[in-house]
C-alpha positions in Angstrom: -0.2 -0.2 -0.2 1.0 3.4 -0.2 -0.3 6.5 0.8 1.4 10.1 0.8 3.2 11.6 4.0 2.1 8.9 6.8 6.1 9.3 8.4 5.7 7.2 11.3 3.0 9.4 12.9 2.1 6.7 15.5 5.4 7.3 17.4 4.1 11.1 17.5 1.0 9.8 19.0 2.2 8.1 22.0 3.6 11.1 22.4 0.7 13.4 22.4 -0.9 11.3 25.2 -4.2 11.7 23.9 -7.2 11.1 25.6 -10.3 10.7 23.7 -12.6 13.4 23.7 -10.1 15.6 25.6 -10.9 19.5 24.9 -7.6 21.7 24.5 -8.3 25.1 26.3 -8.8 28.0 23.3 -5.7 30.0 22.7 -4.0 32.2 20.3 -5.8 32.7 16.7 -8.6 30.4 15.3 -8.9 28.7 19.0 -9.9 32.4 20.3 -12.2 32.9 17.1 -14.1 29.6 17.5 -14.7 30.3 21.4 -15.7 34.1 21.2 -18.3 32.6 18.5 -19.4 29.8 20.4 -19.5 27.7 17.0 -16.8 26.3 14.5 -17.2 26.6 10.7 -16.1 24.0 8.5 -16.3 23.4 4.8 -17.5 20.6 3.3 -18.3 18.9 0.2 -22.3 19.1 -0.8 -21.5 17.1 -4.2 -19.4 13.7 -3.1 -22.0 11.1 -2.2 -21.7 9.7 0.9 -18.8 11.9 2.0 -20.7 14.9 1.8 -24.1 15.6 0.1 -27.5 17.2 0.7 -30.0 14.8 1.6 -33.6 13.8 0.9 -34.1 16.4 3.4 -32.3 19.2 1.6 -29.5 19.1 5.4 -25.9 18.5 4.1 -24.9 14.7 5.6 -22.4 12.2 5.2 -19.3 10.8 6.4 -17.2 14.0 6.7 -20.6 16.0 7.9 -20.2 13.5 10.9 -16.5 14.0 11.5 -16.9 17.9 11.4 -19.9 17.0 13.9 -17.5 15.3 16.6 -14.6 18.0 16.2 -17.2 20.6 17.5 -18.4 18.5 20.2 -15.1 17.8 21.0 -14.5 21.7 20.9 -17.8 22.6 22.9 -19.4 24.5 20.5 -21.7 24.9 17.8 -21.5 23.5 14.2 -22.0 25.6 10.9 -21.3 23.8 7.8 -20.2 25.4 4.7 -20.5 23.7 1.1 -17.0 24.4 -0.8 -15.7 23.0 -4.0 -12.4 21.8 -5.4 -11.7 25.1 -6.6 -12.6 27.2 -3.6 -12.1 25.4 -0.6 -8.3 26.3 0.1 -9.2 30.0 -0.6 -12.2 30.2 2.0 -9.7 29.1 4.5 -6.9 31.4 3.3 -10.0 34.2 3.7 -10.9 33.2 6.8 -14.8 32.1 5.8 -14.0 28.8 7.4 -12.0 27.7 10.3 -11.5 23.8 9.0 -11.4 22.0 5.7 -12.8 18.3 5.6 -13.3 18.5 2.1 -12.2 15.2 0.6 -8.7 16.9 -0.2 -6.0 15.4 -1.5 -2.5 15.7 0.0 0.3 17.1 -2.1 3.3 19.3 -1.5 1.6 22.0 -3.5 -1.3 22.6 -1.5 0.9 22.3 1.6 2.1 26.0 0.9 -1.0 27.2 1.0 -2.8 25.9 4.2 -1.4 23.8 7.0 -2.7 19.8 6.4 -2.6 17.8 9.6 -1.3 14.4 9.8 -2.5 11.5 10.2 -4.1 11.9 7.3 -7.5 10.3 7.4 -8.6 8.8 4.3 -7.0 7.7 0.9 -8.2 7.3 -3.0 -6.8 7.5 -6.3 -7.2 8.4 -9.7 -9.8 6.6 -11.8 -12.9 7.8 -14.6 -16.2 6.5 -14.7 -16.5 5.3 -18.3 -19.6 4.9 -20.9 -19.3 0.9 -21.8 -18.6 0.6 -25.2 -15.9 3.8 -25.6 -13.1 1.3 -26.2 -10.9 2.3 -23.6 -9.5 -0.4 -21.7 -5.7 1.3 -20.5 -5.0 4.7 -19.1 -3.1 4.7 -23.3 -6.6 4.5 -24.6 -8.2 7.9 -23.0 -5.4 9.9 -25.6 -7.3 12.6 -27.9 -10.4 11.7 -26.0 -12.8 14.1 -23.7 -13.2 13.3 -20.2 -14.9 15.4 -18.1 -13.4 16.5 -14.7 -13.7 19.5 -11.9 -11.9 22.8 -11.6 -8.8 22.5 -9.2 -8.6 18.7 -9.2 -5.3 17.2 -9.4 -6.1 14.0 -11.7 -6.7 16.4 -14.6 -3.5 17.7 -15.2 -2.1 14.2 -14.7 -4.3 12.8 -17.2 -3.9 15.3 -19.7 -0.3 15.4 -19.4 0.1 11.7 -19.0 -1.9 10.4 -21.0 -2.9 13.2 -23.7 -7.0 13.0 -22.9 -8.3 16.3 -22.9 -10.0 17.7 -20.1 -13.3 19.6 -20.0 -13.3 20.9 -16.5 -16.5 22.0 -14.7 -17.5 23.9 -11.8 -18.5 20.6 -9.3 -19.3 16.9 -9.6 -22.8 17.4 -10.9 -22.0 19.6 -13.7 -19.2 17.4 -14.7 -21.2 14.1 -14.6 -24.3 16.1 -16.3 -22.1 16.8 -19.0 -20.9 12.8 -18.9 -24.7 11.8 -18.9 -25.3 14.7 -22.3 -23.0 13.1 -24.0 -20.2 15.7 -24.0 -17.7 13.4 -22.9 -16.7 9.7 -22.4 -15.9 9.6 -19.2 -15.5 11.3 -15.6 -11.9 11.6 -14.1 -12.5 11.6 -10.6 -11.2 9.8 -7.2 -11.9 6.3 -7.0 -13.9 6.1 -4.2 -16.3 8.8 -5.8 -17.2 6.5 -8.6 -16.7 3.1 -6.8 -19.8 4.7 -4.7 -21.5 5.9 -7.6 -21.9 2.8 -9.4 -22.7 0.9 -5.8 -25.4 3.7 -5.5 -27.7 1.6 -7.9 -29.0 4.7 -9.7 -30.5 3.4 -13.3 -28.8 6.2 -14.6 -25.4 4.6 -14.2 -26.3 1.3 -15.9 -24.5 2.0 -19.0 -21.6 3.1 -17.0 -18.6 1.3 -15.5 -14.9 1.8 -13.6 -12.8 -0.7 -15.5 -9.2 1.4 -15.5 -6.8 0.4 -12.8 -7.0 2.9 -9.8 -3.4 4.9 -9.8 -1.5 7.8 -8.0 -3.6 6.9 -4.4 -3.2 9.9 -2.2 -3.7 10.3 1.0 -6.9 13.0 2.3 -6.1 15.6 4.9 -7.9 18.0 7.0 -6.7 21.4 6.4 -6.2 24.4 9.3 -4.9 27.7 8.4 -0.7 27.1 7.3 0.4 29.8 10.3 -1.7 27.6 12.5 -0.3 24.1 11.8 2.1 23.6 14.4 0.2 25.8 16.6 -2.5 25.0 19.4 -5.2 24.6 16.6 -2.9 22.2 14.9 -2.1 20.2 17.6 -5.3 20.2 18.7 -6.6 18.4 15.1 -3.9 16.1 15.0 -5.1 14.7 18.3 -8.2 14.5 17.0 -7.2 12.4 13.8 -5.1 10.7 15.8 -7.7 9.2 17.9 -10.2 8.5 15.3 -7.7 6.2 13.9 -7.0 4.7 17.2 -10.5 4.5 18.2 -11.8 2.8 15.3 -14.6 5.8 14.8 -13.7 6.3 11.2 -14.3 2.8 10.3 -17.7 2.9 12.0 -18.5 6.2 10.2 -17.2 4.5 7.0 -19.9 1.1 7.8 -22.5 3.5 9.0 -22.6 5.4 5.6 -22.5 2.3 3.6 -18.8 2.9 2.3 -16.6 -0.1 1.0 -14.0 -1.2 3.7 -11.1 0.9 3.2 -7.3 -0.6 3.4 -6.2 2.7 4.6 -8.3 3.3 7.5 -7.3 -0.9 8.2 -3.8 -0.1 8.3 -4.1 3.1 10.1 -6.3 1.5 12.9 -3.6 -1.4 13.5 -1.2 1.2 13.3 -2.6 3.2 16.2 -4.3 0.8 18.4 
């Protein structure tokens, strides 16, 4: 298995001496802001079912929404959820519109230059494509010169375009890209393997003529993010302890199971490491 930047974090967790549910006292920066308003503001996805989506009642729901609720509970404050897209989530954090990103964000060096990505990472997925059956694509090399839909700001786009010569048509969000795929504007949709797998497993009849047959490539860990300046301060320390406890206790495995997500080898590995 290969996930970026786990870096022996299990040893660090022992030093932290985490106690599940412990609330770290409010200190400078974001902690003060959260305490003063009595509310944690988290940027989450609303178009990435079942990690973050709008349910039948019109509320944000999903695995990452449950994670955000748990962080707010540990802090003893209310929770406000702000829907974000791949293209604006980092900007929202930098501008102070949100306090935290929990939004299917893959960890990479470029993003670490602009936001504080928390280790340990909390999930993992890789590059794949939701393809219409019968388009003649049996390997990544077969996408050369073909149109693939994508979402703006996703790292998959540049990689697939440069490595395999696909023509990427990028849309603002997943719904727009998927509607374009259904409308015949492209032969496939480049996205995270986790999202594609959940889409196909949903039983929705409109995806009956689609499949994920390519090998998943370039598996990346997903990270929660705090403002860059606070990565190594009290706020970053608190979030590291929270994620460590999620892995140690198996909480993420429980939430994953709750939402009917196929068991992640990454979560199983991390649970064993921290336990």
